[in-house]
C-alpha positions in Angstrom: 9.6 0.2 -28.7 12.3 2.5 -30.8 9.1 4.5 -31.7 8.1 4.8 -28.0 11.4 5.9 -27.0 11.3 8.9 -29.6 7.9 9.8 -28.4 8.0 13.6 -26.9 7.2 14.3 -23.3 8.0 17.0 -21.3 11.7 17.7 -20.3 12.4 18.9 -16.8 16.3 19.5 -16.0 17.9 18.1 -13.2 18.7 20.3 -10.0 21.0 22.5 -10.6 24.1 22.0 -8.1 24.0 19.8 -5.1 23.5 21.6 -1.8 26.7 22.4 0.2 25.4 20.0 2.9 22.4 17.4 3.1 19.1 19.0 4.5 15.4 17.4 3.8 12.9 19.4 2.0 10.8 20.1 5.1 10.9 19.0 8.7 9.4 19.8 12.2 9.6 19.0 15.7 6.5 19.4 18.0 6.5 21.0 21.5 4.1 20.9 24.3 0.5 19.2 24.0 -0.3 16.7 21.2 -3.6 16.9 19.7 -5.0 14.2 17.4 -8.3 13.6 15.4 -9.2 10.7 12.9 -11.9 10.3 10.5 -13.1 7.9 7.3 -14.7 9.1 4.4 -16.1 6.4 1.7 -14.2 6.8 -1.6 -16.1 3.8 -3.3 -16.7 4.7 -7.0 -20.1 6.3 -7.1 -21.3 5.7 -10.9 -20.6 2.2 -12.6 -22.7 -0.4 -14.1 -22.8 -4.0 -13.4 -22.5 -7.0 -15.6 -23.3 -10.8 -15.9 -20.2 -12.9 -15.8 -21.4 -16.0 -17.7 -18.3 -18.1 -17.6 -17.4 -17.0 -13.9 -13.7 -15.9 -15.1 -14.1 -12.3 -13.8 -13.1 -10.9 -17.3 -15.8 -9.2 -19.4 -16.4 -10.9 -23.0 -18.1 -9.2 -25.8 -21.0 -11.7 -25.7 -21.5 -11.2 -22.0 -24.1 -8.8 -21.0 -23.9 -5.5 -19.0 -26.7 -3.9 -17.2 -27.6 -0.9 -18.6 -29.1 0.4 -16.1 -26.6 3.6 -14.9 -24.8 4.7 -12.1 -27.1 3.3 -9.3 -27.0 -0.5 -11.1 -30.9 -0.5 -10.4 -33.3 -1.3 -13.0 -36.6 -0.7 -13.7 -37.8 -4.2 -12.1 -35.5 -3.8 -9.0 -36.9 -3.0 -5.8 -36.4 0.8 -5.0 -35.9 1.4 -8.5 -35.8 5.5 -8.7 -36.2 5.7 -12.3 -33.5 6.3 -14.9 -30.2 7.9 -13.8 -27.0 9.1 -15.5 -25.7 6.6 -18.2 -28.9 4.5 -18.1 -30.3 2.7 -21.3 -27.3 4.5 -23.6 -26.2 1.2 -24.4 -22.4 2.1 -23.1 -20.8 -0.4 -20.4 -19.8 2.5 -17.8 -16.9 0.2 -16.2 -15.0 0.5 -13.1 -11.9 -1.7 -13.9 -10.4 -3.6 -11.0 -6.8 -3.3 -10.0 -4.7 -6.5 -9.7 -4.1 -9.6 -11.5 -5.4 -9.4 -15.0 -6.9 -6.7 -17.3 -10.5 -6.6 -18.6 -12.0 -7.3 -15.0 -14.8 -4.8 -14.5 -16.3 -4.4 -11.2 -19.9 -6.3 -10.4 -21.0 -4.4 -7.6 -19.5 -3.7 -3.9 -19.2 -6.0 -1.1 -17.8 -3.3 1.4 -16.7 0.2 1.2 -13.0 1.3 0.2 -12.0 4.4 2.5 -9.7 7.4 2.8 -8.9 7.3 6.5 -6.8 9.8 8.3 -5.4 10.9 11.4 -4.3 14.5 11.9 -1.7 15.3 14.9 -0.7 18.7 15.9 1.9 19.5 18.5 2.9 23.2 18.9 3.4 24.8 15.5 3.8 21.0 14.0 1.0 19.6 12.2 1.4 16.1 10.6 -1.3 13.8 8.8 -1.5 10.6 7.5 -4.1 9.2 5.0 -4.6 5.5 3.9 -6.6 4.7 1.0 -7.9 1.4 0.3 -6.5 1.4 -3.5 -3.8 -0.8 -5.4 -1.5 2.4 -5.2 -1.3 6.4 -5.3 1.5 7.7 -7.1 3.5 10.8 -6.4 1.5 13.0 -8.4 -1.8 12.1 -7.1 -0.1 12.4 -3.4 0.9 16.0 -4.4 -2.5 16.6 -5.6 -3.9 15.5 -2.4 -1.5 18.2 -0.6 -2.4 21.1 -2.7 -6.1 20.4 -2.7 -5.7 20.4 1.3 -3.4 23.5 1.3 -6.1 25.4 3.1 -5.6 23.2 6.2 -1.8 24.4 7.0 -0.8 20.9 7.4 3.3 21.1 7.3 3.1 17.3 6.0 0.9 14.9 4.7 1.7 11.3 3.9 -0.7 9.1 2.1 -0.3 5.3 1.9 -2.1 2.5 -0.1 -3.2 -0.7 1.7 -2.4 -2.2 -1.9 -5.9 -4.0 -2.1 -6.3 -5.6 -5.4 -10.0 -5.9 -5.3 -10.7 -2.0 -5.6 -10.4 0.5 -8.5 -7.5 0.6 -11.1 -5.4 3.8 -9.6 -2.4 3.3 -11.6 -3.5 2.6 -15.4 -2.6 -0.6 -15.6 -5.4 -2.8 -15.5 -8.0 -1.3 -18.0 -10.1 -3.1 -20.7 -6.8 -3.8 -22.6 -3.1 -3.6 -21.5 -2.8 -0.8 -23.8 -5.9 1.1 -22.1 -5.6 2.7 -18.8 -8.3 1.9 -16.6 -7.8 4.9 -14.0 -10.0 7.8 -15.1 -9.4 11.7 -14.2 -13.0 11.8 -12.5 -12.1 8.9 -10.1 -8.8 10.8 -9.5 -10.4 13.7 -8.5 -12.9 11.8 -6.3 -10.1 10.1 -4.5 -8.4 13.5 -3.9 -11.8 15.0 -2.8 -12.2 12.3 -0.4 -8.7 12.4 1.0 -9.5 15.9 1.8 -12.6 15.7 3.1 -11.1 12.9 5.6 -8.4 15.7 6.7 -11.1 18.2 7.6 -13.1 15.6 9.4 -10.1 14.6 11.4 -9.1 18.1 11.8 -12.8 19.1 13.3 -12.3 15.7 15.7 -8.8 16.7 17.2 -8.9 16.5 20.9 -5.9 16.3 23.4 -3.9 13.0 23.6 -4.4 11.5 26.9 -2.0 8.8 26.5 -0.6 6.7 23.5 -0.2 2.4 23.9 2.2 1.0 21.6 3.1 -2.7 20.9 4.1 -5.4 18.8 3.6 -9.3 18.6 5.2 -12.0 16.5 2.6 -13.0 14.1 4.6 -16.3 13.4 3.6 -17.4 16.9 -0.1 -17.8 16.9 -0.4 -21.1 14.7 1.2 -24.4 14.8 1.9 -23.5 10.9 3.4 -20.0 11.8 3.1 -17.3 9.5 1.5 -19.6 7.1 -1.8 -19.4 8.8 -2.0 -15.9 7.4 0.2 -15.6 4.2 3.0 -17.4 2.7 6.3 -16.2 0.8 5.8 -17.2 -2.6 9.8 -16.0 -3.6 12.9 -17.4 -2.7 14.3 -16.4 0.1 11.5 -17.1 2.5 11.9 -14.1 4.4 9.1 -12.5 6.4 9.0 -9.4 8.5 6.7 -11.3 11.2 6.4 -8.1 13.6 2.8 -6.8 13.6 2.9 -3.5 15.4 -0.4 -1.8 17.0 -1.1 1.4 18.6 -4.1 3.2 20.3 -4.6 7.1 20.8 -6.7 7.7 23.7 -8.1 11.5 24.8 -8.0 12.9 28.3 -11.4 11.4 28.8 -10.1 7.7 28.0 -12.2 7.7 25.2 -10.5 6.0 21.7 -9.4 8.7 19.0 -7.9 6.0 16.5 -6.3 2.6 16.8 -2.9 2.0 14.2 -1.8 -1.5 12.8 1.0 -2.1 10.8 2.0 -5.3 9.0 3.1 -6.6 5.6 1.0 -8.7 3.4 -1.1 -8.4 0.1 -4.8 -7.6 0.4 -5.7 -9.9 -2.3 -7.2 -12.7 -0.5 -10.6 -12.8 -2.6 -7.9 -13.5 -5.7 -8.3 -13.1 -9.4 -11.9 -14.3 -10.2 -14.0 -11.6 -7.6 -16.1 -9.0 -9.1 -17.1 -7.2 -6.2 -15.0 -4.0 -4.7 -14.0 -4.3 -1.2 -11.1 -3.4 0.8 -10.2 -7.1 1.2 -8.9 -8.4 4.8 -8.5 -4.8 5.8 -12.4 -4.3 6.3 -12.4 -7.3 8.9 -9.1 -6.2 10.5 -10.4 -2.4 11.1 -13.6 -3.6 12.1 -12.5 -6.0 14.6 -10.6 -3.0 16.4 -13.5 -0.7 16.2 -16.6 -3.1 17.1 -14.9 -6.5 18.2 -14.6 -10.0 17.3 -17.1 -13.0 17.7 -16.3 -16.7 17.6 -18.2 -19.6 19.0 -15.6 -20.0 21.5 -15.3 -16.6 22.6 -15.5 -12.8 22.0 -13.5 -9.6 22.5 -14.8 -6.1 22.3 -13.5 -3.4 19.8 -11.7 -0.3 20.8 -14.3 2.1 18.9 -12.7 5.4 17.3 -11.4 5.1 13.7 -9.3 2.1 12.7 -6.0 2.7 10.5 -4.3 -0.1 8.8 -1.0 0.9 7.9 0.7 -1.5 4.6 4.2 -2.9 6.0 6.7 -4.9 3.5 4.6 -7.0 1.1 6.9 -7.8 -1.7 8.7 -11.0 -2.9 5.9 -12.1 -2.3 4.0 -11.8 0.8 0.2 -13.0 0.0 -2.8 -15.0 1.6 -3.2 -16.7 -1.7 -2.7 -20.7 -1.4 -2.8 -20.7 2.4 -5.4 -22.6 4.6 -6.4 -20.6 7.5 -7.9 -22.2 10.5 -9.6 -19.6 13.0 -10.2 -19.9 16.9 -13.2 -22.6 16.5 -11.1 -24.7 14.5 -12.4 -24.2 11.2 -10.4 -24.6 8.0 -10.8 -22.2 5.2 -8.8 -22.7 1.8 -11.2 -21.4 -0.9 -11.4 -17.9 -1.9 -14.3 -16.8 -0.2 -15.0 -13.8 1.7 -15.5 -15.9 5.1 -12.0 -16.5 4.7 -11.0 -13.5 3.9 -12.8 -11.7 7.0 -11.1 -14.6 9.0 -7.8 -13.7 8.2 -8.6 -10.0 8.8 -10.0 -10.9 12.4 -7.0 -12.8 13.2 -5.0 -9.8 12.4 -7.2 -7.6 14.7 -6.6 -10.1 17.6 -3.2 -9.8 17.2 -3.6 -6.1 17.1 -5.5 -6.4 20.2 -2.9 -8.5 22.0 0.0 -5.9 20.8 -2.2 -2.9 22.4 -3.3 -4.7 25.7 0.2 -5.6 26.6 1.5 -2.6 25.0 3.5 0.3 26.8 1.7 3.6 27.6 3.3 6.7 26.6 1.6 10.0 28.5 3.4 12.5 26.5 4.5 11.5 22.7 6.5 13.5 20.6 5.7 14.6 17.1 8.2 14.9 14.6 8.8 14.6 10.7 11.4 15.1 8.0 11.0 14.4 4.4 12.8 14.4 1.1 12.3 14.3 -2.6 14.5 12.7 -5.3 14.8 10.7 -8.4 14.9 7.0 -9.5 16.0 5.8 -12.8 13.3 4.2 -15.1 15.2 1.2 -16.2 12.2 -1.3 -17.0 11.3 -0.5 -20.9 7.8 -1.6 -20.5 7.6 1.1 -17.7 9.1 3.6 -20.1 6.7 2.7 -22.7 3.8 3.1 -20.4 4.9 6.4 -19.0 5.7 7.9 -22.4 2.4 6.7 -24.1 0.5 7.8 -21.1 -1.0 4.5 -20.2 0.8 5.6 -16.7 -0.2 9.1 -16.5 2.9 10.4 -14.9 5.6 12.6 -16.0 9.3 11.6 -16.0 12.5 13.9 -16.1 16.0 14.5 -16.5 16.5 12.8 -20.0 16.6 13.9 -23.6 13.2 13.4 -25.5 15.2 14.1 -28.8 17.4 11.0 -28.5 16.5 7.0 -28.3 16.3 5.8 -24.6 19.0 3.6 -23.3 22.1 3.3 -21.5 23.3 7.3 -20.9 19.8 8.7 -21.4 17.4 6.8 -18.7 14.4 9.0 -17.8 13.9 9.1 -14.1 10.7 9.4 -11.5 10.3 11.8 -9.0 9.3 10.2 -5.6 10.0 10.8 -1.9 10.7 9.2 1.4 9.7 10.6 5.2 10.6 9.9 8.6 8.0 10.4 11.0 7.9 10.3 14.8 5.1 9.6 17.2 6.3 8.9 20.7 8.3 5.3 20.3 7.0 4.7 17.1 9.4 5.7 14.1 7.8 5.4 10.6 10.0 5.4 7.5 8.0 5.6 4.4 8.8 3.6 1.4 7.2 4.4 -2.0 6.7 0.8 -3.2 6.6 -2.9 -2.5 9.4 -3.8 -0.5 11.0 -7.2 -0.5 11.2 -7.9 3.3 14.9 -9.2 3.1 15.9 -5.6 2.5 14.8 -4.2 5.4 15.4 -7.2 7.9 18.0 -9.6 6.5 17.2 -13.2 7.1 19.2 -14.9 4.5 20.6 -17.4 7.2 17.1 -18.9 7.2 16.1 -17.1 10.7 13.2 -15.2 9.4 11.1 -17.8 7.4 8.4 -17.7 10.0 7.5 -21.1 10.1 9.1 -24.7 10.4 7.3 -25.9 7.2 9.4 -23.8 4.4 13.0 -23.9 3.9 14.9 -20.4 3.1 15.1 -21.8 -0.6 12.9 -24.5 -2.0 14.4 -28.0 -3.2 13.2 -27.8 -6.6 13.8 -24.1 -7.6 15.3 -24.1 -10.6 16.8 -20.8 -10.5 17.8 -20.4 -6.9 19.3 -17.0 -5.5 23.0 -17.4 -4.7 22.7 -16.4 -1.1 26.7 -16.1 -0.8 26.1 -12.8 -2.7 23.3 -11.5 -0.4 24.2 -8.3 1.4 25.4 -8.5 5.0 23.7 -5.4 6.4 22.9 -3.4 8.2 19.4 -3.7 6.5 17.0 -0.7 6.2 15.1 -1.5 9.6 18.5 -0.7 11.6 18.7 2.6 10.0 15.2 3.5 11.9 16.2 3.9 15.7 13.0 4.2 17.4 11.8 1.7 19.9 8.8 0.6 17.5 10.2 0.5 14.0 7.3 0.6 11.1 8.5 0.5 7.7 5.7 1.5 5.4 5.2 0.4 1.9 3.3 1.7 -0.9 3.6 5.1 0.9 3.5 8.5 -0.9 4.3 6.5 -4.3 3.7 3.1 -6.1 6.9 2.7 -8.2 6.6 -1.4 -8.1 8.4 -3.9 -6.5 12.0 -2.9 -4.7 14.4 -6.1 -5.1 17.9 -6.6 -3.7 20.3 -6.3 -6.7 21.8 -9.5 -6.0 19.0 -11.5 -6.9 17.4 -9.4 -9.8 17.2 -11.6 -12.7 15.8 -10.8 -16.4 14.5 -13.1 -18.8 17.7 -13.6 -21.4 15.4 -12.8 -24.6 12.5 -10.7 -23.4 13.8 -8.5 -20.7 11.0 -6.8 -18.4 8.0 -8.6 -20.2 8.6 -11.9 -19.6 10.0 -13.2 -15.9 12.8 -15.3 -15.5 12.6 -18.8 -14.3 12.5 -19.5 -10.3 9.7 -16.7 -9.7 11.1 -13.6 -11.1 7.9 -11.8 -11.8 8.6 -9.1 -9.4 11.4 -7.7 -12.0 8.8 -7.3 -14.5 6.9 -4.7 -12.5 9.9 -2.7 -11.1 11.5 0.6 -12.2 15.0 -1.5 -12.6 18.0 -2.8 -10.7 19.4 0.6 -9.4 16.2 1.1 -7.3 17.1 -0.5 -4.4 20.8 0.9 -4.1 19.6 4.5 -4.6 16.4 4.2 -2.3 19.0 3.0 0.4 21.5 6.0 -0.1 18.3 8.1 0.2 17.1 6.2 3.7 20.7 6.8 5.2 21.2 10.3 4.5 17.7 11.1 5.7 17.7 9.1 8.7 21.3 10.3 9.4 20.2 13.9 9.4 17.2 13.1 11.7 19.2 11.6 14.4 21.9 14.1 13.8 19.3 17.3 14.0 16.1 16.0 15.8 17.3 14.0 18.8 
């Protein structure tokens, strides 16, 4: 670790002097007619080879065969074989390493595409865009890469949000062949940037006058007798879930759907760690349901058409569909990790979003506004420091002395950002990682467990959080003052888990590398204990400025 700490990287000095008064880096308020366009572009990796998982553990062993058939994964005996293509017969495994869970999980094929889905909004001289990518994360340097590549579109601000699927390509570098080899390639980085920009171009070409915006919200815990446990469980004490599922639809002046938006926090990892097929996980069925409808034996519902865009909410600490039993409207129970169960979870969320829209309020003249601020967060995690310095995570770090050992008084920082976006009654606050919901909604009193089948703290927890030390609020959602408050996780960055300091616990002998007892995995995948306090200060400053100057 000392050698890694002494490794060289570019040292950028901190900003010279604080401004006399706080101001965002960019901001704007629209006036007049609102137009919107939406588009979806496939960003599934185009070139990789398949393999045979002999022991069905989703990990590639040297004695397991890969199919040396080139980019198209078609071998000479396959139907439709077009002839040899790139990489075919070269005896080199061209792998796409899948993100999430363990290293050494190469994709065997594609179940459904991963997408870059965009909505571009224009009102007066303000142009704002949201791009959602079906990826485990899209770090801040890559977000800036999208913005630079889309510069000719003259968009004032682009926000890129990752759905956080654990069944897509590695875009962080953490899940390559081994722990010391990145799984993220420059070629795929460029492919995603190109896909994001193309989706923005298509959305811009699709722009139409917005005739109405309909916005609503439902409590996802009220749809089953087991409460929230029908779609997720909270695997870390205290049990706190933000059960609000928000949704909106934008229609043009002819009543045609431009786009639907849905917002909720739950890890897209329902297929678990032994799946070898690229997929957007439950987000696939959620969006398909909103676009094309849902069908059961008992009933069916029509979709809205247009382009469906799913926005990630608060997924930390740990909002996950793993380990649950899902019951669909026909009464079919599914517990195993199958695509049928994954789709059932997605379609159930699609119906919740439909309910929110069908019972929502109509807004004829929604206003568009945004404010954006960049800042730095300390990288206290020794493991992250090493991965930044060695290039496993290809990201610049700042504001430290690279000639001295890292440690207290010489801690590198990562540049990130937050945004406030307004679309009529929807106020979106973007957050750069996986936020534990209690930071945003409180719930330490047991009021936000989301089910009567769980307690706020499990009785057998060997290292329970001290709730008497938990903060009393205000909580992050209270800083946002819109009628519908959507906190977007994994927005414009993926810095890892964002954890309340009172319950930030490190392993005594191997901090950052081994988790402390009582479910403290998240600390090993966080920047550090100071992340949440620094981020909260930035939230307060930006939201205060917004409400003092844009309201």
